[in-house]
BAMILO-261346 format. One record per residue (C-alpha): residue number from 0; residue in one letter; x, y, z. Coordinates in steps of 0.5 Angstrom, whole numbers. Layout:
N
num_residuo_u_v_w
NUM_A_X_Y_Z
...
//
This chain:
410
num_residuo_u_v_w
0_R_213_326_158
1_S_218_329_153
2_F_216_334_148
3_R_216_328_142
4_T_212_323_146
5_L_206_328_145
6_F_206_327_138
7_R_202_320_137
8_A_197_319_131
9_R_190_320_133
10_P_184_321_129
11_P_182_328_127
12_E_176_330_131
13_S_172_335_126
14_G_176_334_120
15_R_177_342_119
16_Q_182_345_115
17_A_184_350_121
18_S_185_349_128
19_S_188_353_134
20_S_190_352_141
21_I_193_356_147
22_Q_196_352_153
23_Q_200_354_159
24_H_205_350_163
25_D_211_350_168
26_S_215_348_161
27_V_214_352_155
28_G_216_346_151
29_M_211_342_154
30_A_206_348_153
31_L_208_348_146
32_G_207_340_145
33_N_200_340_148
34_A_198_346_144
35_I_201_343_138
36_Q_197_336_139
37_E_191_339_141
38_A_191_343_134
39_R_193_337_130
40_D_187_333_134
41_Q_182_338_130
42_L_186_338_123
43_D_184_333_118
44_G_191_331_116
45_E_198_334_117
46_P_199_342_117
47_Q_202_346_112
48_V_202_352_116
49_L_204_352_123
50_M_204_359_126
51_V_207_359_133
52_F_208_364_139
53_V_211_362_146
54_H_213_366_152
55_G_218_363_157
56_A_223_360_152
57_E_230_360_156
58_G_234_354_159
59_D_233_347_156
60_D_227_350_152
61_R_231_356_149
62_P_228_358_142
63_E_233_353_138
64_A_231_347_141
65_L_224_349_141
66_L_224_350_133
67_D_228_343_132
68_N_222_340_136
69_I_217_343_132
70_R_220_341_125
71_R_221_334_128
72_S_213_334_129
73_C_211_338_123
74_P_216_336_118
75_M_211_339_112
76_A_209_345_115
77_S_211_352_114
78_V_213_355_121
79_F_212_362_122
80_G_212_366_129
81_G_217_368_135
82_V_218_369_142
83_A_213_374_145
84_D_212_378_152
85_S_205_375_152
86_V_200_370_148
87_I_193_370_145
88_G_189_364_143
89_M_182_363_141
90_G_178_367_147
91_K_184_367_151
92_E_190_371_153
93_I_195_369_157
94_E_199_375_160
95_N_207_374_162
96_R_206_367_164
97_I_210_361_161
98_S_205_359_155
99_A_204_357_147
100_S_199_359_142
101_V_199_356_135
102_L_195_356_129
103_M_195_350_124
104_L_192_351_117
105_R_192_345_111
106_G_188_345_104
107_L_192_350_101
108_S_194_349_94
109_E_201_351_95
110_P_205_353_101
111_P_206_360_103
112_R_212_364_102
113_G_216_366_108
114_F_222_371_108
115_H_227_375_112
116_M_228_382_111
117_E_233_387_114
118_C_234_394_114
119_E_241_396_112
120_R_244_403_110
121_T_246_404_103
122_P_249_410_100
123_D_242_413_98
124_G_240_412_106
125_W_237_406_109
126_S_233_401_105
127_V_229_394_107
128_F_233_388_103
129_G_229_381_103
130_I_223_383_99
131_D_222_382_92
132_D_217_383_86
133_D_215_376_87
134_A_213_377_94
135_H_210_384_93
136_R_206_380_87
137_N_204_375_92
138_A_202_379_98
139_R_198_383_93
140_A_194_377_90
141_C_192_375_98
142_E_191_382_99
143_G_196_383_105
144_L_203_382_108
145_L_203_378_115
146_A_210_381_118
147_I_213_381_125
148_A_219_384_127
149_C_225_386_132
150_P_223_393_134
151_Q_231_394_136
152_T_233_392_129
153_F_227_394_124
154_S_223_399_122
155_A_216_398_119
156_D_216_405_116
157_L_222_403_112
158_L_218_397_110
159_Y_212_401_108
160_D_216_406_104
161_S_219_400_100
162_L_212_397_98
163_Q_210_404_96
164_A_216_404_91
165_M_214_397_88
166_T_207_400_87
167_L_204_402_80
168_G_201_408_79
169_G_193_408_81
170_E_194_401_85
171_K_193_402_93
172_P_198_400_98
173_I_198_393_100
174_P_196_392_107
175_V_201_390_112
176_F_199_387_119
177_G_203_384_125
178_G_207_387_130
179_N_213_388_134
180_L_215_382_138
181_S_216_385_145
182_H_220_381_150
183_T_223_382_157
184_P_228_385_158
185_W_228_390_153
186_S_235_390_152
187_K_234_383_149
188_P_233_382_141
189_A_227_379_139
190_T_227_372_137
191_M_223_370_130
192_F_222_363_127
193_L_221_362_120
194_N_221_355_117
195_D_228_352_119
196_Q_231_358_122
197_T_231_362_128
198_Y_232_370_127
199_R_234_375_132
200_H_234_381_128
201_G_230_384_122
202_A_223_382_121
203_I_220_376_118
204_A_214_376_113
205_L_209_371_110
206_T_204_371_104
207_M_199_366_103
208_P_196_362_96
209_P_192_366_91
210_E_186_362_93
211_L_186_366_100
212_R_184_373_102
213_W_186_377_108
214_S_181_382_111
215_T_184_387_117
216_L_181_392_122
217_V_184_396_127
218_S_181_398_133
219_Q_184_404_137
220_G_184_404_145
221_C_184_412_146
222_R_179_418_145
223_P_180_425_144
224_I_179_431_148
225_G_179_438_147
226_E_180_441_140
227_P_184_439_134
228_M_190_444_134
229_L_196_445_129
230_V_203_444_131
231_T_206_451_130
232_E_214_450_133
233_L_218_444_133
234_E_225_442_136
235_G_226_435_135
236_H_221_430_138
237_S_219_436_142
238_I_213_440_140
239_L_214_447_143
240_S_207_451_141
241_L_200_449_138
242_G_196_454_135
243_G_201_459_136
244_K_201_458_144
245_P_206_454_148
246_A_204_447_148
247_R_204_446_155
248_D_199_452_156
249_R_195_449_151
250_L_195_442_155
251_R_193_446_161
252_Q_187_449_158
253_T_185_443_155
254_L_185_439_162
255_Q_181_445_165
256_Q_175_444_161
257_L_175_436_163
258_P_171_434_169
259_A_175_432_175
260_R_175_425_174
261_E_178_426_167
262_Q_183_431_170
263_A_185_425_174
264_M_185_420_169
265_A_190_425_165
266_M_195_424_170
267_R_196_417_168
268_L_193_416_161
269_L_194_422_157
270_R_197_421_150
271_M_198_425_143
272_G_194_424_137
273_Q_197_426_130
274_A_192_426_124
275_I_192_421_119
276_S_190_425_114
277_E_190_433_113
278_Y_184_432_109
279_S_179_430_114
280_E_173_435_116
281_S_172_433_123
282_F_178_430_126
283_S_174_425_130
284_H_175_419_134
285_G_179_414_130
286_E_182_419_125
287_F_189_420_129
288_L_195_416_130
289_I_196_415_138
290_R_203_417_140
291_N_206_417_148
292_I_207_423_151
293_T_214_422_154
294_S_215_428_158
295_I_213_435_159
296_D_218_441_160
297_Q_216_446_165
298_E_221_451_163
299_S_221_451_156
300_K_213_449_156
301_S_214_444_151
302_I_211_437_150
303_S_216_431_148
304_V_212_426_144
305_A_215_419_141
306_G_214_420_134
307_R_215_424_128
308_F_211_431_127
309_Q_211_436_122
310_V_210_444_123
311_G_203_445_120
312_Q_200_438_122
313_T_194_437_126
314_V_194_434_133
315_R_189_432_138
316_F_190_430_146
317_H_187_423_147
318_L_186_419_154
319_R_187_412_154
320_D_180_409_156
321_A_178_402_157
322_E_170_404_156
323_T_172_407_149
324_A_177_401_147
325_D_171_396_149
326_G_166_400_145
327_D_170_401_139
328_L_173_394_138
329_K_166_391_139
330_Q_163_396_134
331_L_168_394_128
332_M_167_386_130
333_A_160_387_129
334_M_161_391_122
335_A_166_385_120
336_A_161_380_122
337_K_155_383_119
338_S_159_384_112
339_G_158_377_110
340_L_166_375_112
341_V_166_368_113
342_P_174_367_116
343_K_177_360_117
344_A_182_363_121
345_G_184_369_125
346_I_191_373_128
347_L_190_378_133
348_F_195_383_135
349_S_194_387_141
350_C_198_393_144
351_N_202_390_151
352_G_198_396_154
353_R_192_393_153
354_G_190_386_157
355_T_189_387_164
356_N_193_394_164
357_M_187_397_161
358_F_181_393_162
359_P_178_390_169
360_A_178_383_167
361_A_183_378_163
362_H_182_376_156
363_H_178_382_153
364_D_180_383_146
365_A_180_375_145
366_S_174_374_148
367_V_171_380_143
368_V_173_376_137
369_E_170_370_140
370_H_164_373_141
371_Y_163_375_134
372_F_166_369_131
373_P_165_363_135
374_G_170_358_135
375_L_174_361_130
376_P_181_358_130
377_C_186_364_132
378_T_193_366_135
379_G_197_372_136
380_F_201_376_141
381_F_201_382_145
382_A_206_387_141
383_A_210_393_142
384_G_207_397_136
385_E_202_394_132
386_F_202_394_124
387_G_195_395_121
388_P_192_399_115
389_V_188_405_116
390_D_184_409_110
391_H_189_405_105
392_L_195_407_109
393_N_200_402_113
394_L_201_405_120
395_V_205_403_126
396_H_200_404_132
397_G_200_404_139
398_F_194_402_144
399_T_191_398_139
400_A_188_391_137
401_V_189_389_130
402_A_185_383_128
403_A_187_380_121
404_F_182_375_118
405_L_184_369_113
406_S_178_367_108
407_E_177_364_102
408_A_177_368_96
409_S_170_370_93
//
């Protein structure tokens, strides 16, 4: 069967206004066609929004051809998505295999607004172009901005700065959630779908109509070890000293206090956390932004970290730990479910270091969402840096699961 022959008219099965499907196939075109058809079978009418993430868009199934077929099959829908390293759906994660995940919505009072953004150098420095005051107002009305980006050509931190510049005094920042598209090989730019266009640079974003609201949660995949310390000397991305002593020596002291099993874990799973806020009294789990340790220099006794640090900033060593990540995500999901949240759809962005790279069984994060919100239409992908707010600060994370839930405004 061809891609287009899959789209024959069928009566809706459940009359829902949100639906999703995740499919695997030898051809991404067929996987996508099957996913769209299954999602449409569950929907009461034509979709107004189609979110789509695919893996394996090459050759005859190149992104432009896929988008053309999507537009022909769902001509009235606003399209938003891209090519990902691995995709996520309702209760399921398909890692590194040809696949497609879609989410459909209808019943909206007006179409969502999608826009493309670029980072460009100006005489005053780097700025984000493509987001205007109308987009800012729309994002504030639905309490969130969904964004996915090419990590080679776009900086989420610059987007956060631009949104902050539009924020009036006393207003909280607009939550931004999403992630960097991760596609192998790394040398390739990311591919994004927005309505009739395919983009390979910058970022795309989406705001929803005002009758809908976004709610987000951010779950870290690491736990702290040792004590919080102050950065006392820096050179570029290298931390030279912590608390007045060489950084390597501080690390060695921290590891010596751990059980033998955790010392062995640290050889592979050690990370650095930088405090999100310096006003904390405890600097406990969840209060740090996790960053990769890229190297330890035995001669200079320095530790190089993938991130921007400052002298006087509080840091703490962390271990990437499946048990902690599992418990943290379940606790946050349980709190969301007990809060009275009744979402109509969800999107999940998991770090590409999670999945079977972290957990002993597949489908972990998606299964947790399904457990606490059974039957919730869901899509998403594994990201190379996840966007999500913590304590009203928009941040780019690592090793996290960021879940965004769409519900009716109360």
